[in-house]
C-alpha positions as CSV (number, residue, x, y, z in Angstrom):
1,M,0.0,-0.1,-0.1
2,P,1.6,3.4,-1.0
3,V,2.3,5.8,1.8
4,P,-0.5,8.6,2.1
5,G,1.3,12.0,1.4
6,A,4.4,10.5,-0.1
7,N,3.3,11.7,-3.6
8,A,5.1,8.7,-5.0
9,I,3.8,9.2,-8.5
10,R,3.3,13.0,-8.7
11,E,4.5,14.9,-11.7
12,V,4.3,18.5,-12.4
13,F,4.0,20.0,-15.8
14,E,4.2,23.7,-16.8
15,L,2.1,24.0,-19.8
16,P,1.5,27.2,-21.9
17,T,-1.9,27.9,-20.3
18,M,-1.7,26.2,-16.8
19,I,0.2,24.2,-14.2
20,F,-0.7,20.6,-14.5
21,E,0.0,18.4,-11.3
22,K,-0.6,14.7,-12.1
23,G,-1.1,12.2,-9.3
24,V,-1.3,14.3,-6.3
25,D,-1.8,12.3,-3.1
26,V,-5.0,13.2,-1.1
27,P,-4.6,11.4,2.3
28,L,-7.7,9.9,3.9
29,K,-8.6,9.6,7.7
30,D,-8.7,5.9,7.6
31,G,-5.1,5.8,6.3
32,G,-5.9,5.2,2.7
33,L,-5.3,7.6,0.1
34,V,-6.7,8.8,-3.3
35,R,-4.9,10.7,-6.0
36,A,-6.1,13.8,-7.9
37,N,-4.9,15.7,-11.0
38,V,-4.7,19.5,-10.3
39,Y,-4.9,22.1,-12.9
40,R,-4.4,25.6,-11.9
41,P,-3.4,29.0,-13.3
42,L,0.1,30.0,-14.1
43,I,-0.1,33.0,-11.9
44,P,0.6,32.0,-8.3
45,G,-2.3,32.8,-6.0
46,K,-5.5,31.5,-4.3
47,Y,-8.5,30.5,-6.4
48,P,-11.9,29.0,-6.0
49,V,-11.8,25.2,-6.9
50,I,-14.2,23.0,-9.1
51,M,-14.0,19.3,-8.2
52,T,-15.0,16.0,-9.5
53,Y,-14.6,12.4,-8.0
54,G,-15.4,9.4,-10.1
55,P,-14.6,6.1,-11.5
56,Y,-14.0,6.6,-15.2
57,G,-10.1,7.4,-14.8
58,A,-8.6,10.9,-14.3
59,N,-6.1,10.4,-17.0
60,V,-8.3,8.9,-19.7
61,P,-8.7,11.2,-22.6
62,Y,-12.2,12.0,-23.7
63,S,-11.0,11.6,-27.3
64,E,-10.4,7.9,-26.6
65,F,-13.0,7.2,-24.2
66,H,-15.9,8.3,-26.5
67,V,-14.6,9.2,-30.0
68,Q,-17.8,10.3,-31.6
69,S,-19.0,12.4,-28.6
70,Y,-15.5,14.1,-28.5
71,R,-15.9,15.0,-32.0
72,E,-19.2,16.5,-31.4
73,I,-18.4,19.1,-28.4
74,P,-17.1,22.6,-29.3
75,D,-13.3,23.1,-30.0
76,E,-13.0,25.4,-27.0
77,Q,-13.9,22.4,-24.8
78,K,-11.3,20.2,-26.4
79,S,-7.8,19.3,-25.4
80,E,-5.7,16.3,-24.6
81,H,-6.8,16.9,-20.9
82,S,-10.6,16.6,-21.6
83,A,-12.3,13.8,-19.9
84,W,-15.7,12.2,-20.1
85,E,-18.4,14.1,-18.1
86,V,-16.3,16.5,-16.4
87,P,-15.2,20.2,-16.7
88,H,-12.6,21.0,-19.2
89,P,-9.6,22.0,-17.3
90,E,-8.1,24.6,-19.9
91,Y,-11.3,26.5,-20.1
92,W,-12.1,26.7,-16.4
93,V,-8.4,27.6,-15.5
94,S,-8.6,30.5,-18.0
95,Q,-11.6,31.7,-16.1
96,G,-9.7,31.9,-12.8
97,Y,-10.4,28.6,-11.3
98,V,-8.4,25.6,-10.1
99,V,-9.9,22.2,-11.4
100,V,-9.3,19.1,-9.4
101,R,-10.2,15.8,-10.9
102,I,-10.0,12.8,-8.6
103,D,-9.9,9.1,-9.2
104,E,-12.3,7.3,-6.8
105,R,-10.7,4.9,-4.4
106,G,-9.8,1.6,-6.1
107,I,-9.8,3.5,-9.5
108,G,-7.1,4.6,-12.0
109,A,-4.2,5.7,-9.9
110,S,-6.0,5.4,-6.5
111,P,-5.4,2.4,-4.5
112,G,-7.8,0.6,-2.1
113,F,-11.2,-1.2,-2.1
114,L,-13.5,-0.3,-5.0
115,D,-17.1,0.2,-3.9
116,T,-18.7,2.7,-6.2
117,M,-21.8,4.8,-5.2
118,S,-21.3,3.7,-1.5
119,D,-21.0,5.6,1.7
120,Q,-17.3,5.2,1.1
121,T,-17.6,7.3,-2.0
122,S,-19.4,10.1,-0.2
123,S,-17.2,10.2,2.9
124,D,-14.0,10.0,0.8
125,F,-15.2,12.8,-1.5
126,A,-16.1,14.9,1.4
127,E,-12.6,14.6,2.8
128,C,-11.3,15.5,-0.5
129,I,-13.3,18.6,-0.5
130,E,-11.9,19.5,2.9
131,W,-8.4,18.9,1.6
132,A,-9.0,21.1,-1.5
133,A,-10.2,24.0,0.7
134,D,-7.0,23.7,2.7
135,Q,-4.4,24.0,-0.1
136,P,-2.3,27.0,-0.7
137,W,-3.7,27.5,-4.1
138,S,-7.4,27.4,-2.8
139,T,-9.6,30.1,-1.5
140,G,-11.5,27.7,0.4
141,K,-14.5,27.9,-1.8
142,I,-15.3,24.7,-3.6
143,G,-17.8,23.9,-6.4
144,L,-18.9,20.5,-7.7
145,L,-19.8,20.4,-11.5
146,G,-20.4,17.5,-13.8
147,I,-22.7,15.1,-15.6
148,S,-24.3,11.8,-14.4
149,Y,-22.2,10.1,-11.9
150,Y,-20.8,13.3,-10.9
151,G,-24.2,14.4,-9.8
152,G,-26.3,11.3,-9.9
153,S,-29.2,9.5,-8.1
154,Y,-28.5,6.1,-7.2
155,R,-31.9,4.5,-6.9
156,D,-33.3,5.7,-10.3
157,R,-30.4,4.0,-12.1
158,V,-30.6,0.6,-10.3
159,R,-34.2,-0.3,-10.1
160,H,-37.3,1.3,-11.7
161,G,-40.5,0.8,-9.6
162,G,-38.7,-2.1,-7.8
163,I,-37.7,-3.7,-11.1
164,L,-34.0,-4.4,-11.7
165,S,-32.5,-2.3,-14.7
166,N,-30.0,-5.1,-15.2
167,N,-28.8,-4.3,-18.8
168,F,-27.4,-0.7,-18.2
169,I,-25.9,-1.7,-15.0
170,H,-23.9,-4.4,-16.8
171,F,-23.0,-2.0,-19.7
172,W,-22.0,0.7,-17.5
173,W,-19.9,-1.5,-15.1
174,S,-18.2,-3.6,-17.6
175,R,-17.3,-1.1,-20.0
176,Q,-16.6,2.2,-17.9
177,V,-15.7,1.2,-14.4
178,V,-14.3,-2.2,-13.8
179,T,-11.7,-1.8,-16.7
180,M,-10.3,1.2,-14.8
181,Q,-9.7,-0.6,-11.3
182,Y,-6.5,0.1,-9.7
183,G,-3.8,-2.5,-10.7
184,N,-5.7,-3.8,-13.8
185,S,-3.2,-4.6,-16.4
186,K,-5.6,-5.2,-19.1
187,K,-6.2,-2.5,-21.7
188,A,-9.6,-2.3,-23.6
189,V,-11.3,0.0,-26.1
190,R,-14.7,1.6,-25.4
191,A,-17.2,0.8,-28.0
192,W,-20.6,2.6,-28.0
193,G,-22.4,1.0,-30.6
194,P,-22.1,-1.7,-33.6
195,S,-20.9,1.0,-36.1
196,G,-19.5,3.9,-34.0
197,P,-15.7,4.8,-34.1
198,V,-13.5,3.5,-31.3
199,G,-10.4,4.9,-29.7
200,K,-7.2,3.2,-28.5
201,P,-7.2,0.5,-25.8
202,F,-6.6,2.0,-22.4
203,G,-6.6,1.1,-18.7
204,P,-4.9,2.2,-15.4
205,E,-1.3,3.2,-15.8
206,C,-0.3,0.8,-13.1
207,L,2.7,2.8,-12.1
208,E,2.9,0.9,-8.8
209,G,2.5,-2.6,-10.1
210,T,-0.5,-4.7,-11.1
211,L,-2.8,-7.1,-9.3
212,T,-3.9,-10.6,-10.3
213,E,-7.5,-11.3,-11.3
214,E,-7.9,-13.0,-7.9
215,E,-6.7,-9.8,-6.2
216,L,-8.8,-7.6,-8.4
217,V,-12.1,-9.4,-7.5
218,A,-11.2,-9.4,-3.7
219,N,-10.7,-5.6,-4.0
220,R,-14.2,-4.7,-5.2
221,N,-17.7,-4.8,-4.8
222,D,-19.4,-5.7,-8.2
223,Q,-22.5,-3.7,-9.0
224,T,-23.7,-6.3,-11.5
225,I,-23.7,-8.9,-8.6
226,D,-24.7,-6.6,-5.6
227,N,-27.7,-5.0,-7.3
228,H,-29.0,-8.3,-8.4
229,A,-28.7,-9.7,-4.8
230,H,-30.0,-6.8,-3.0
231,R,-33.6,-5.8,-3.9
232,Y,-34.7,-3.6,-1.0
233,L,-33.9,-0.3,0.4
234,D,-33.9,-1.5,4.0
235,E,-30.9,-4.1,3.2
236,P,-27.6,-2.7,4.5
237,Y,-26.2,-2.4,1.1
238,H,-28.9,0.1,-0.1
239,A,-29.4,1.7,3.3
240,S,-25.7,2.9,3.3
241,R,-26.3,4.5,0.1
242,V,-29.4,6.5,1.1
243,Y,-28.9,10.3,1.9
244,E,-31.1,13.2,3.1
245,L,-31.6,15.6,0.4
246,S,-33.1,18.0,2.9
247,Q,-29.7,18.2,4.6
248,I,-28.3,20.0,1.7
249,E,-27.6,23.8,2.6
250,V,-25.4,24.8,-0.2
251,P,-26.6,26.4,-3.4
252,V,-27.8,23.9,-6.0
253,L,-28.4,24.4,-9.8
254,S,-29.9,21.2,-11.1
255,V,-30.1,20.8,-14.8
256,A,-32.7,18.2,-15.9
257,N,-32.7,16.7,-19.4
258,L,-36.2,16.0,-20.5
259,G,-34.9,13.2,-22.6
260,G,-33.2,11.2,-19.8
261,I,-36.5,9.3,-19.2
262,M,-34.6,6.1,-18.0
263,L,-31.5,7.4,-16.1
264,H,-31.1,11.0,-14.9
265,L,-34.2,13.0,-15.1
266,R,-36.2,11.8,-11.9
267,G,-33.1,12.3,-9.9
268,N,-32.5,16.0,-11.1
269,V,-36.3,16.9,-10.6
270,V,-36.9,15.2,-7.3
271,G,-33.4,16.3,-6.0
272,Y,-34.4,19.8,-6.7
273,E,-37.6,19.5,-4.9
274,E,-36.3,17.8,-1.8
275,A,-33.0,19.8,-1.4
276,G,-33.1,21.7,1.8
277,T,-31.3,24.8,0.6
278,K,-33.3,27.9,0.0
279,N,-31.0,28.8,-2.9
280,K,-31.8,26.4,-5.4
281,W,-32.8,26.5,-9.2
282,L,-34.1,23.8,-11.8
283,Y,-33.4,24.2,-15.5
284,F,-34.8,21.9,-18.1
285,I,-33.0,21.1,-21.2
286,S,-33.0,18.5,-23.9
287,G,-30.6,16.7,-26.1
288,R,-28.0,13.8,-25.4
289,H,-26.7,13.5,-22.0
290,D,-23.2,14.2,-22.9
291,L,-23.3,17.3,-25.3
292,P,-25.3,20.1,-23.6
293,F,-23.0,20.4,-20.6
294,Y,-20.1,21.6,-23.1
295,L,-22.5,23.9,-25.4
296,P,-21.6,27.7,-25.1
297,Q,-25.2,28.6,-23.8
298,F,-25.0,26.1,-20.8
299,V,-21.4,26.8,-20.0
300,K,-22.5,30.4,-19.8
301,V,-25.1,29.5,-17.1
302,Q,-22.6,27.3,-15.3
303,K,-20.0,29.9,-15.1
304,S,-22.4,32.6,-14.1
305,F,-23.7,30.4,-11.2
306,L,-20.2,29.5,-9.9
307,D,-18.8,33.0,-10.4
308,A,-21.6,34.3,-8.1
309,W,-21.2,31.6,-5.3
310,L,-17.3,31.2,-5.4
311,K,-16.1,34.6,-6.6
312,D,-18.9,37.1,-5.4
313,D,-19.1,38.2,-9.0
314,D,-22.9,38.2,-9.5
315,P,-24.2,40.6,-12.1
316,E,-27.1,38.1,-12.8
317,G,-28.2,38.2,-9.1
318,W,-28.1,34.6,-8.2
319,K,-27.3,35.4,-4.6
320,L,-30.4,37.5,-4.1
321,G,-32.2,34.0,-4.1
322,P,-34.7,32.4,-6.5
323,N,-37.3,34.7,-8.2
324,V,-35.6,37.9,-7.4
325,K,-33.6,38.4,-10.6
326,V,-33.1,34.8,-11.7
327,P,-36.3,32.6,-11.8
328,A,-36.4,29.4,-9.8
329,V,-37.3,27.4,-12.8
330,S,-36.5,27.5,-16.6
331,L,-39.1,25.4,-18.3
332,L,-38.3,24.1,-21.6
333,L,-41.3,24.2,-24.1
334,R,-41.1,21.3,-26.4
335,K,-43.4,22.0,-29.3
336,G,-43.5,20.7,-32.8
337,N,-41.7,17.8,-34.3
338,P,-38.3,19.0,-35.1
339,G,-36.5,15.6,-34.9
340,F,-34.1,14.0,-32.4
341,N,-30.2,13.8,-31.8
342,S,-29.7,17.2,-33.3
343,N,-28.4,20.3,-31.8
344,E,-30.3,22.2,-34.4
345,A,-33.5,20.3,-33.4
346,E,-33.1,21.0,-29.8
347,A,-32.6,24.8,-30.4
348,T,-36.0,25.0,-31.8
349,F,-37.3,24.5,-28.3
350,K,-37.8,27.8,-26.3
351,S,-37.7,28.3,-22.7
352,R,-40.0,30.1,-20.2
353,P,-39.3,31.2,-16.7
354,E,-41.5,29.7,-13.7
355,T,-41.4,30.6,-10.3
356,S,-41.8,27.0,-8.8
357,W,-41.8,23.4,-9.6
358,P,-44.3,21.9,-9.9
359,I,-45.9,25.0,-11.6
360,E,-48.4,26.5,-9.3
361,R,-51.2,26.9,-11.8
362,T,-51.1,23.1,-12.6
363,K,-54.4,21.5,-12.8
364,Y,-54.2,17.8,-12.1
365,T,-56.7,16.1,-14.6
366,K,-57.7,12.5,-14.7
367,F,-58.2,10.9,-18.1
368,F,-60.4,7.7,-17.5
369,L,-59.4,4.6,-19.8
370,H,-62.1,3.3,-22.3
371,P,-61.1,-0.1,-23.4
372,S,-63.7,-0.7,-26.1
373,T,-62.5,2.3,-28.1
374,S,-58.7,2.4,-26.9
375,T,-59.2,6.0,-25.7
376,M,-59.2,8.0,-22.5
377,S,-61.3,11.1,-21.6
378,T,-62.2,13.0,-18.7
379,T,-65.5,11.0,-18.5
380,R,-65.7,8.0,-16.3
381,E,-66.0,4.6,-18.0
382,E,-69.6,3.1,-17.6
383,A,-69.2,-0.4,-18.7
384,A,-67.3,-2.9,-16.6
385,S,-64.9,-5.1,-18.9
386,T,-61.2,-6.6,-18.6
387,L,-58.4,-6.8,-21.1
388,A,-55.6,-9.4,-20.8
389,L,-51.8,-9.2,-21.3
390,G,-49.5,-12.0,-21.2
391,A,-47.0,-11.6,-18.4
392,L,-43.4,-10.9,-19.2
393,G,-44.5,-9.6,-22.6
394,A,-45.6,-12.8,-23.9
395,G,-48.6,-13.2,-26.0
396,D,-49.9,-11.8,-29.4
397,T,-50.9,-8.5,-27.9
398,P,-47.9,-7.1,-26.1
399,T,-49.4,-3.8,-25.3
400,L,-52.8,-1.9,-24.5
401,S,-53.0,1.7,-25.7
402,F,-55.5,4.6,-24.7
403,R,-55.4,7.7,-26.7
404,A,-56.7,11.2,-26.0
405,V,-56.9,13.8,-28.8
406,F,-56.8,17.4,-27.9
407,D,-58.8,20.1,-30.0
408,V,-56.9,23.0,-28.7
409,E,-53.3,23.5,-27.9
410,T,-52.6,21.8,-24.6
411,E,-49.6,22.2,-22.3
412,V,-48.6,19.2,-20.0
413,A,-45.8,19.9,-17.5
414,G,-45.1,18.0,-14.4
415,H,-45.5,14.7,-12.6
416,V,-47.6,12.1,-14.2
417,V,-49.5,9.4,-12.4
418,A,-51.5,6.3,-13.5
419,H,-53.9,4.2,-11.6
420,L,-54.7,0.7,-12.9
421,A,-56.9,-2.1,-11.5
422,A,-55.4,-5.4,-12.2
423,S,-55.3,-9.2,-11.4
424,V,-53.5,-12.2,-12.2
425,E,-54.6,-15.5,-13.6
426,A,-52.8,-18.9,-14.2
427,L,-52.3,-20.3,-17.7
428,P,-54.0,-23.7,-18.4
429,G,-52.1,-26.4,-16.3
430,K,-49.8,-23.9,-14.7
431,A,-49.6,-22.2,-11.4
432,A,-51.0,-18.8,-10.9
433,P,-48.5,-15.7,-11.1
434,K,-47.4,-14.4,-7.7
435,D,-46.4,-10.9,-9.0
436,M,-46.9,-8.6,-11.8
437,D,-44.4,-6.1,-13.5
438,L,-46.0,-3.0,-15.1
439,F,-44.3,-1.0,-17.9
440,L,-46.1,2.4,-18.8
441,T,-45.3,4.7,-21.7
442,L,-46.7,8.2,-22.7
443,R,-46.3,8.9,-26.2
444,H,-47.0,12.0,-28.2
445,L,-48.5,11.9,-31.8
446,D,-48.9,14.8,-34.0
447,S,-52.1,15.9,-35.7
448,E,-51.3,13.3,-38.6
449,G,-51.0,10.5,-36.1
450,K,-47.1,10.3,-36.4
451,E,-45.3,9.9,-33.2
452,V,-43.1,12.7,-32.1
453,F,-39.7,11.3,-30.8
454,Y,-37.4,13.0,-28.5
455,T,-33.7,12.8,-27.9
456,G,-32.8,10.1,-25.4
457,T,-29.8,9.8,-23.1
458,A,-27.6,8.0,-25.8
459,G,-29.3,10.0,-28.8
460,D,-31.8,7.3,-29.3
461,P,-35.4,8.3,-30.0
462,V,-37.5,8.2,-27.0
463,P,-41.2,9.1,-26.1
464,L,-42.5,11.6,-23.5
465,C,-41.9,9.5,-20.3
466,K,-42.2,6.1,-18.9
467,G,-43.3,4.5,-15.5
468,W,-42.7,1.1,-13.8
469,L,-44.2,-0.8,-10.9
470,R,-43.6,-4.3,-9.4
471,A,-47.1,-5.1,-7.9
472,S,-45.7,-6.8,-4.9
473,L,-44.2,-3.4,-3.9
474,R,-47.4,-1.5,-4.6
475,A,-47.7,-0.2,-1.0
476,V,-47.7,3.6,-0.8
477,D,-46.6,5.4,2.4
478,E,-49.0,8.5,2.5
479,S,-47.7,9.3,6.0
480,N,-44.1,10.1,4.5
481,S,-43.5,13.8,4.1
482,R,-42.2,13.1,0.6
483,H,-45.5,11.9,-0.5
484,K,-47.7,14.0,-2.7
485,D,-51.0,13.4,-4.7
486,Y,-49.0,13.9,-7.8
487,L,-45.8,11.9,-6.7
488,P,-46.7,8.9,-4.7
489,H,-44.0,7.9,-2.1
490,R,-42.8,4.2,-1.6
491,N,-40.3,3.1,0.6
492,Y,-39.3,-0.2,-1.3
493,T,-38.5,-2.3,1.8
494,S,-38.6,-6.0,2.4
495,K,-41.6,-5.2,4.8
496,D,-43.6,-3.8,1.9
497,V,-43.6,-6.9,-0.1
498,E,-47.0,-8.5,-0.6
499,L,-47.4,-11.1,-3.3
500,L,-50.5,-11.3,-5.4
501,Q,-53.4,-13.9,-5.1
502,P,-55.2,-15.0,-8.3
503,K,-58.6,-13.5,-9.3
504,V,-58.2,-10.5,-6.6
505,V,-58.3,-7.0,-8.2
506,Y,-55.5,-4.8,-7.0
507,D,-55.2,-1.0,-7.1
508,L,-51.8,-0.2,-8.6
509,L,-50.7,3.5,-8.6
510,V,-47.8,4.0,-11.0
511,E,-45.6,6.8,-10.8
512,M,-44.4,8.1,-14.3
513,W,-41.3,10.3,-14.6
514,P,-41.9,14.2,-15.0
515,T,-42.3,15.6,-18.5
516,A,-43.0,18.7,-20.3
517,V,-44.6,19.0,-23.9
518,I,-47.1,21.2,-25.8
519,V,-49.5,19.4,-27.7
520,S,-50.7,21.2,-30.8
521,P,-54.5,21.2,-32.0
522,G,-55.3,17.8,-33.3
523,G,-52.4,16.1,-31.5
524,S,-52.8,13.3,-29.1
525,L,-51.3,11.7,-26.0
526,V,-51.3,7.9,-25.8
527,L,-51.0,5.9,-22.7
528,E,-49.3,2.4,-23.4
529,V,-49.6,-0.4,-21.0
530,A,-47.2,-3.2,-21.2
531,T,-45.8,-6.1,-19.1
532,A,-42.1,-5.8,-20.4
533,D,-39.9,-3.1,-21.9
534,T,-41.3,-1.4,-25.2
535,Q,-39.7,1.2,-27.8
536,G,-37.7,3.8,-25.9
537,S,-36.1,1.6,-23.4
538,G,-32.8,1.4,-25.5
539,I,-29.9,0.0,-23.4
540,F,-32.0,0.4,-20.1
541,R,-33.9,-2.9,-20.4
542,H,-35.1,-5.2,-17.5
543,D,-34.7,-8.7,-18.5
544,D,-32.9,-10.5,-15.8
545,P,-34.3,-14.0,-15.8
546,D,-34.0,-14.2,-12.2
547,D,-35.5,-10.9,-11.1
548,R,-38.3,-11.6,-13.7
549,S,-38.7,-15.2,-13.5
550,V,-41.3,-17.2,-15.2
551,E,-41.9,-19.1,-12.0
552,T,-42.9,-16.0,-10.2
553,F,-44.5,-13.8,-12.9
554,G,-45.5,-16.2,-15.7
555,G,-49.3,-16.3,-16.5
556,M,-52.0,-13.8,-17.6
557,N,-52.3,-10.1,-16.3
558,L,-55.8,-8.8,-16.4
559,F,-56.9,-5.1,-16.4
560,H,-60.2,-4.0,-15.2
561,F,-62.3,-1.2,-16.2
562,G,-65.7,0.2,-15.4
563,P,-67.6,2.3,-12.8
564,D,-66.5,0.4,-9.7
565,V,-62.8,0.5,-10.4
566,E,-60.3,3.2,-10.8
567,S,-58.3,3.1,-14.2
568,W,-57.0,6.5,-15.3
569,L,-54.0,8.6,-16.3
570,Q,-53.5,11.8,-14.4
571,L,-51.9,14.6,-16.3
572,P,-50.4,17.9,-15.1
573,L,-52.3,20.4,-17.3
574,V,-50.8,24.0,-17.3
């Protein structure tokens, strides 16, 4: 184990635009250490600091990590020191900041046990922040800035409505994280699609030696294994990863991408809502998850916010608080059908200032489902009936759809909730299902009946939003302060599990992720009900054969309609 503070691998480079300190030791209180790259101005002095702490390798060039993405970001955000999802050092140093990029414990140049997104991650990062505040080049004012992992919400990446999102976990862990484990001698390319360009193979530099495969395994917690094994939030594994957003006191600017319907969006929105600080702002954007962060208009907002709080340079008025000069919310108005995965398409969407989220003038309106016409309206269904779907996506009819056409321009912005009445039945000669997984999708059709797609996290075409629920985890905790009529709260604990009995009708309240759209006259919204992933899921599939076993879920799922049951979609109309 390297001696903390010895700076055994530290190197210093005086470059034309900055000083680059590579592999700086950051000692930790438990005797361990992590290592940082420090990028600072040429002129000696004290500067505010922008920090990141993560698992992708502080020394891995963006140009090799994701070749196509790097080609698409603006030139002023590019250099050999650019890295995936983090601030560009040359730019921010030129603006009077020190940039500190740290390899998480067990990653890259940082030795130790690798346990991503754990209490270790949080406590180590906190110590790193204290370290940076005490350095001779630091004013003591620290800002955190980054994408995805560098400001993430753990729960929404791992399980959706209690259902394991296994495919992305495996994709992320095997391609982006474990390949960078400290001591791993293997080099690998990063491939992001069947036809996308790939860079050179890379991995940790291993300047202090390598570890055997057995040693690597012993030195990590594997998220592909752990999230499969641990299903409930009251298990120690997950409980150690839970934090109280209400305890956040520092200023927050949360940027929510409306296309991140499978990964980031909910965390940004709910994180904003629950953050305890009075100085918080929520900005909605669109586009791929990687590009907007580096575009000039968004870098301008980042710099304005950080200048205000870290430099007391505040012409915009951030420090006056929300809704004095800077509105609390910037809502993106997605109108029309400009296409997807195009900066030009995203630029057609305009923004509107709002004083709050949810928007105060929201009218939560229930659209009742009508099975005979595959429609939904504000009028209750009068005739009792049922429709069936095969569990686990089986059968000739994979989805049920209910469409509402709008005669006038209609704005939907906020949290969406659906209520279904459902039961399970056995197939002939089989045991009855004990559980049910629901996969809901809200789609937007234009006046010609053509679906409007939006840009997803990876540039793929996605619908407005999705929602999920494992029926055995249907219990809603209305006593929790986080519970709202428009945003049901679930604890997802082992105590909440209640398996299904055949021919019993259950009330299933399904949270769908927040969204915002303007439906033009003649356009429509379609609620799609399924028992497996449908279009728009991309790499975020839920198809683990153990988590969704035929033994537990196989059979028929029946959906009930009529005057005596609740089957509706609640939309936030503005």
